[in-house]
C-alpha positions in Angstrom: 0.0 0.0 0.0 1.3 3.4 -0.9 -0.3 6.5 0.6 0.5 9.8 -1.2 -0.2 13.3 0.1 -2.4 15.5 -2.0 0.4 17.9 -2.6 2.8 15.1 -3.6 0.2 13.6 -5.9 -0.4 17.0 -7.6 3.4 17.6 -8.0 3.9 14.2 -9.6 0.9 14.6 -11.9 2.0 18.1 -13.1 5.5 16.7 -13.8 4.0 13.7 -15.6 5.6 11.3 -13.2 2.7 9.9 -11.2 3.5 6.3 -12.3 7.2 6.4 -11.6 8.6 4.1 -8.9 10.7 5.4 -6.1 13.7 4.2 -4.3 14.6 4.8 -0.6 18.4 4.7 -0.2 19.2 6.3 3.2 17.2 5.5 6.3 17.6 8.7 8.2 15.9 7.2 11.3 19.0 5.1 11.9 20.9 8.2 12.9 18.1 9.8 15.0 17.7 9.6 18.8 14.8 7.2 19.2 12.0 7.4 21.8 8.4 6.6 22.4 6.4 4.0 24.2 8.3 1.7 26.5 9.2 -1.7 24.9 8.9 -5.3 25.9 12.1 -7.4 26.4 13.9 -7.9 23.1 11.6 -5.4 21.4 14.0 -2.4 21.3 13.2 0.6 19.1 16.5 0.2 17.3 15.4 -3.2 16.0 13.1 -1.4 13.5 16.0 0.5 11.9 18.5 -2.3 11.8 17.7 -3.2 8.3 16.5 -6.7 9.1 12.9 -7.9 9.1 13.3 -10.5 11.9 14.1 -8.1 14.7 11.0 -6.2 15.8 10.1 -3.1 17.7 7.5 -4.3 20.2 6.0 -1.6 22.4 4.5 -2.5 25.8 0.9 -1.4 25.0 -1.0 -0.2 28.2 -3.5 2.1 26.5 -5.1 2.2 23.0 -2.0 3.5 21.2 1.8 3.2 20.9 4.4 5.6 19.6 7.9 5.2 18.0 9.6 8.5 17.6 12.8 10.0 16.1 14.5 13.2 17.2 16.9 14.4 14.5 18.3 17.3 16.5 17.4 19.7 13.7 14.6 20.1 11.2 14.6 17.3 8.5 12.3 17.1 5.5 11.0 13.5 5.1 9.7 12.6 1.7 9.2 8.9 2.2 8.2 6.9 5.3 7.5 3.2 5.3 7.0 0.2 7.5 7.3 -3.5 6.8 7.2 -6.9 8.6 4.3 -5.9 10.8 1.2 -7.4 12.3 -1.1 -4.3 12.4 -3.9 -5.7 10.3 -4.0 -8.8 12.6 -4.5 -6.4 15.5 -7.0 -4.1 13.7 -4.7 -1.1 14.3 -4.2 2.1 12.4 -0.9 3.9 11.8 0.1 7.4 10.8 3.4 9.3 10.4 3.4 12.6 12.3 5.8 15.5 12.7 6.4 18.1 15.3 8.6 21.2 15.7 8.8 21.0 19.5 8.1 17.4 20.4 4.8 18.3 22.1 2.4 19.4 19.3 2.0 16.8 16.6 0.4 17.0 13.1 0.0 14.6 10.3 3.2 14.1 8.4 1.4 14.8 5.1 -0.1 11.6 3.8 -2.8 10.5 6.3 -3.5 7.5 8.4 -3.8 3.9 7.2 -5.8 1.0 8.6 -4.3 -1.9 6.8 -6.4 -4.9 5.7 -3.3 -7.1 5.3 0.1 -7.1 6.9 1.9 -5.9 3.8 4.4 -3.1 3.6 3.0 0.5 3.8 4.7 3.5 2.4 3.8 7.2 2.8 5.0 9.7 0.2 5.0 13.3 1.4 5.7 16.5 -0.4 8.9 17.0 1.5 8.5 20.8 1.7 8.0 20.8 5.4 10.9 20.0 7.7 10.5 19.1 11.4 12.9 18.0 14.1 10.7 15.3 15.4 8.9 12.5 13.4 7.0 9.6 14.8 4.9 6.6 13.9 1.7 6.5 16.0 -0.3 3.3 16.2 -4.0 3.6 17.3 -6.9 1.2 17.8 -4.9 -1.0 20.1 -6.0 -2.8 23.3 -4.0 -2.9 26.4 -1.8 -6.0 26.2 -1.6 -6.1 22.4 1.8 -6.8 21.0 2.3 -4.9 17.8 5.5 -5.8 16.1 7.2 -3.8 13.3 10.4 -5.1 11.8 11.2 -2.1 9.6 10.6 1.6 10.0 12.0 3.8 7.3 12.2 7.6 7.2 
């Protein structure tokens, strides 16, 4: 599933490039300071940026949501975000990429929320014209005790 922001969709259409593939080559999240919801044993946040699909970020869900966040130390424009090797459809969870200038007030990263019907990879393509110091993946629709697992988070 590929989710495209309205702005990015318009830009691609105007340029006649709406059907072109894209390649992500540098996972910026691997160099960020990671934070968010506490994790279960062996479910470290860094597992999701290791480049492998068999090590999972597994948050300790005690409410209806969980968060994985990245602090870049300075504003960074993210044009592509993706997750893979996940079980969100199995849990009936939704996911969204969000951004923040201050780490306190969060807004949609630019491509909207997804409620997957299958546990396939999900990619968000954003216009990339907005830079933010903080970016996060927020999972909603969870139940306390759920064990979402995400093997790859790409920013």
